[in-house]
N, C-alpha and C positions, 0 to 999 in steps of 0.2 A: 518702849525700847525692845527690839527683837532679841530673842535668845539666840546665842551662837549655836551652830550645829554640834551635836554630840561628838565626842572624840571617836575617830575611826578605830583607834586601838581598843577602846572600851567596847564599842559595838562588836568588833570582831572577837574580842575575848568572850563576850556573852554567847556569840554564835558557837565558839569552840566548846563552851560549857554545855550548851544545848545539845550538841552532837555527841559529846562524850557521855553525858548523864542521861540523855534521852534516847540516843540511837546506838549507844555502845561502840562508838568509833574511837580509835586511837588518835591522839593529836598528831603523832608523826605521820599517820596516813592522811589526815586532813591537810597538813601542811604540804606533803608531797603531791597531793592531788590539786594543789593550787588555791586552797581556801583563802590564803592571805596574799596572793600575788598582786592584788590591786593596791596594797599598802606600800608606802615607802619603807626602806629598811629599818628606820628607827621605830615606826609604828608597828611594823611586823614583829620586831623583837619585843616591843612593849606589850602587844596583844598576847603573845605567848607567855610572857612573864606574868601578866595579870591572871591569865587562866590557870597557869601552873600554881601560883601562890594561892589562888582560891581553892583549887583541888587539894592542896596540902592542908589548908586550914578549914576544909569543908565541915568537919565534925564540930569544931569550935563555933564556926559561923552559925550552923544550924541550932546549936544549943542556945546561943544568944538570941537568934531570931525567934525561937519558940516562945520566948518571954513576951514578945510583942505581936504575935500572930495567933488568932483564934484557931485557924486551920491553915495548912500549907496552901499557898496560892498556886496557880498554874506554873509549870516548870520554868518557862521563859521569865516570868515575873520573879519567881523564886531565885533564879540564877542572877538576875540583876541585883536583888537584895543581898545575895551571898557575896558577889563581887564587891559591892559597896561596903559591906560589913568588914570583909577582910582588908580592903584598902584603908578604911577608916581606923580599924584597930591596929594596923601596922604603920600608922602615922601619916596617912594621906590627908591632903588639904580638904577640910570638911566642905567648904564652900564649893570648890571645884568638883569634888566627887558627887555631892548631893545634886547640885544643879545639872551636872552632865547626865546623870542617870535618870533624873526626873524628865529631862528633855528626851532621853532615849525612849522611855516608855510612853511619853506623851505623843510621840510620832507613830506609835504602833496602831495599826488599824483595828486590831482586836482588843488590845489591852490598854489603849490610851486612857480609858476612864479610870484606871488604877494608879494614875500618877500621884494622886493624893496619898494613897497608901505608901508608895515608894518614898515620897517626901517625908511623911510623918515617921515612918520606921527608921529611915536613915538619919534623920535629925536626932532621934532618940539615941541611935547608935553612936553618932558623933559626940553626943553629950556624955555618955557613960559607958559605951562599949569597950573602949580601950582599957578602962580600969578593971574589967572582968576578964579580958582576953587571956592574960598570963596566969590567971587563977584556974583556968580550965585545964583538964587533963590533956596530955599529948594525944592527938588524934590516933585512933587505933585502926589497924587494917580491917577490912571487911571479913566477916566470919568465914567465908568460903576459903580464904587464904590463911587467916590467922590460926584457925583450929589445927590444920596440919603442921604449921610451923611450930606451934606450941608443943605438939606431940613430938616433933623432931628435935627441937632445941631447948624447950623449956620456956615457961612464961617470962622469966627474967630476961633471957636473951632476946625474946621477941619484943619485949618492952624497950630494950636498948636499941633494937633495929628500928622500931617506930620512932624513937627519938631522933635517930639518924635520918630517917625519911623526912621528918618534919623540918629538920634543919636545912635540907637541901644539899646541894653539892657544889663545891668549887670547880674550877676549870683545871684539868690536868693536861700536860703536854709531854710528848715523847720527843726528845732531842735526837736529831740525826748524828750530831757530834757530841761535844762536851756539854753534858747536862748541867754541871755546876756553873760553867760560864754562862749558859743560857739563863739559869736562875738569877745570877747576878745582873745580867743585862735587862731582864724583864721585871726585876724586883720580886721574884717569886721565891718559893721555898723548895729546896731539894729534898725530896722524900727518901726514906731509907732504901727503897727499891730502885731509885734512879729516875723516877718521874719528876717533873717540875710542876708545882702547884701554884696557881694564881687565885687570889681571893676576890679581886675586883678587876677583871681583865678589860672590860669595855668591849668594843667591837673587835672580834677576834682577827678578822682579816686585815685590820689596821695595825696589828702588833708587829714590832720589828722582827724580821726573819720569816714572816709568813709567806710573802710572795716569792722569796728565794728558796722556799722548801727546807728551811733549817729545822723545822719541827712540825708536828701535827698533833691535833687534839685527840687524846686517848686517855680514858680513866686509868689510874694507876693499876687497878686490878686487871684491866683488859690488856695491859702491857706485859703481864707476867707469863701468859702461855708461850710466847715466843722465847722468853728467857729460859723457860723450862725446856723447850725444844732444842735450844742452843745451836742454831744454824751455823754451818761452817761454809767458808768460801768454796764455791764450785759445786756444792751439793745440789742435787735435783730434789726440789721440795714442792709439794702440792699443798696449796691453801684451798681447802675443799669447799668452804663456804665463805668467800673472801670479803664480800661487802660488809661494812662500808670501806674497808681497806687499810685500817691502821696496822693490822698484823702483817698484811702484805708488804707495807712499807718497811716494817721492821725486818722482815725476812730479806727483802732486796738490799736494804742498807747493810746487812751483814755479809753481803757478797754471794748469796745463794742464787742458783738459777731457778726462778720461781714460776710455777704455773698457778694462776689464780682463776678459780672457777666459781661462778655464782649463777643461780637460776634466773635472776632478774636482769634483763638488759639495762633497765634504767639504773639499777643499783650498781651494775658493773661500770656504767658510764662514770659514776662518781669515783670508782676505784681508779679508772684511767685518768680522770682529771687530777686526782691527788698524786698519782705516779708522775704525770707530766709536770706538775708544779714542783715536785721534789727532784725531778731529773733522774728517776730510777726506772730500770727496765724490768718488765715482767711479761709473760705470755698470758693474755687475758682471754678466757673462754666463757661463753654463756651456755649453760646447759644444766641438766639434772645430775646432781652428784651421784645418784645411784646408777646412772647410765655411763659414767665416765670410765674409760678403759685405757687410759694412758699409763705411763710408768713402765716398769716398776720404779718406785721412788726411794731415795735414801731416807726421806722423812716426810710425814704428812701432818698438817695441822687441821684438825676438825673442830671448828667452833660451831657446834651443831645448833640448828633451830631449836628454840626452847621457849619456856614460859616468860623469860625476861624478868622474872620476879626479883632478880638481884639489882635491877636498875630503877627501882621505884623512887629512890631519892631524887633521881633526875626526871622520872616519868611518873608522876603521881596519878596520872589518868588511868594507868594500867589496871589497878584493882577495881575501878568503876566501869571500865570498858569491857572487862573480861569477867567470867564467872568460874573458870577452871574446867569447863566442859570439854575444851579442846586439848587438855593436857595429856590425856591417854593416847591420843593419836600422835602427839609430838614425841612422847616417850617411845612409842613403837618405831617412829621414823628415826630417832636417835640410834636405836639398837640396829636398825637396818643399815644406817650409814656407817656405824662402827664396823659391822661385819664386812661391808663392802671395802672400807678403807684398809682393813687388815690385808685383804687380798691384793691391794695395789702396792704393798711394801716389798722392797728387796729383802732377801733373807738377812736377818739381823737388823733390819730397819726399825725406826722408832715412830710412834704415832702419839701426838698429844691430842687428847680429847678434852674439850672444855665446853662449859655452858655458863651463861650469865644468869644462873638460877640459884635460889636458896632452898630448893626442894631436893632432898636426898635422892628421890626417884630419878632425877635428871643428872645425878652426879655419882655419888658413892655406889648406889645400887646398880647403875648402868655399868660401871667398871667391874664390879664383882661378877655380874652376870656375863659380861663379855669374856672375862677370863675363864669362866666356867664353860662357855661355848667353844672357846679356842684353847685347848690344853697347852699349846706352846706359847701362849701370850702371858707376859708377866708385867707387873707394875714396877717401874724403876723409881724407888723411893729416893734414891740419891739425887735424882734430877730436880726434885723440889727442895730437898733438905739443904742443898748447897747454895741456894740463892741468897744474895744479900738482902737484909731487911726482913727476912721471913721468921716469924715466931714459931718455934718448934711445936707449939700447941695447935697451930693451924694444920699440921700434917695429920692426915686421917689414918685410921687403922689399916686400911688397905694400901696406903702409901701415896694417896693423892693430896691435893692442897685445897682446903676449904676456906674460902674468904667470905666475910659477912659485912654488911653495911655498918654494924656496930663496932667493928675493929678500927683502930686508930681514932678513937673519939676525940683525942686532943689535937689531932692533925686535920680533922674534917671528914673522917670516914673514908670508905671506899665502896665500890660496887660489890654486890655479892657475886661470887664466881666459884666454880669447881674446876680444877685442873688436874689431870693425871697424865703421866708419860708412860706409854705402853711399849714394850719391846717384843718384836716377833721372834 
């Protein structure tokens, strides 16, 4: 009897793992470049989920596999074993997982002779791996990131963040209208800050209200910078690094006259698509933020390019694809953007600076240093203190808002973010 072809989702998931762990590429870049375009939507989603689950559980998988391997096999083979181990330990069907992955390696021109190894190890994992899985420690961040975070926040806080990373992230929505009504309609939970959280949403584009532009996907933490900015009807507002566009949509929905700027034409196309879907107007420009000479503006939102370390619960590939070597250049770019944005404000205007980072150098330190460079610049503490659902303990010494993945542990966590409102 002929063996059926291996699952295209599993094959593609292994490819993603090979690229992340072998080539240092981000999954988001791989997907954007068309790595999964040949798959149908269901397989595309499954491939990303399998790869993401494997990266989240990589430390546990490696600890279990070490018991059955005399030495680490070639990376491609190792990644097949890792994926299979995570699937099996998370309740995957043993027959389907093992047979599929044995078939996958069996068809490989270089490593086909190792299908016996895959079969033997995964059958052992199917027999007893799940019993040990939950006894292993929560996977830790890699040392290049963990060490500075422990220095900044303490070992206990970092352990809590790692627990949040391992748990993953639910889906958050920002409602264009009544958030409570949207939560009722979709069977979601209304969060203290006004976002709607779904634990098992299924296909996002099939949810009621998507096609009509009644809401958009946006982590609860990412929805707060616009709340801090408090846009008013008719204000001229610049969204200085607009893509993927969630904050642009919030600004437009508030009635502001919005100029959305982004360096990437491809990313700006996504912003335009979301604006069209929601029926919201904005002036969309493609260009370098440091070259922009428009304005002066009543208000500016600067969601600056950053390490994205606050998004690891959604993007567990980040600690494996990066090593922190580029962060110095990002921090310099953030400072330059802050300085340029201050010069685009009207007298008395306000600037919200934010980063989806959990590194103080990309948040608290940036704002302290910006205020030192611009004597007339001050932090508006009241802009963050007056928001609904904000714990006063999240407000920092200089008057910004520090959000971390370990906050809201009983609600499903949030992305790490830093947000500050500066007044010229």
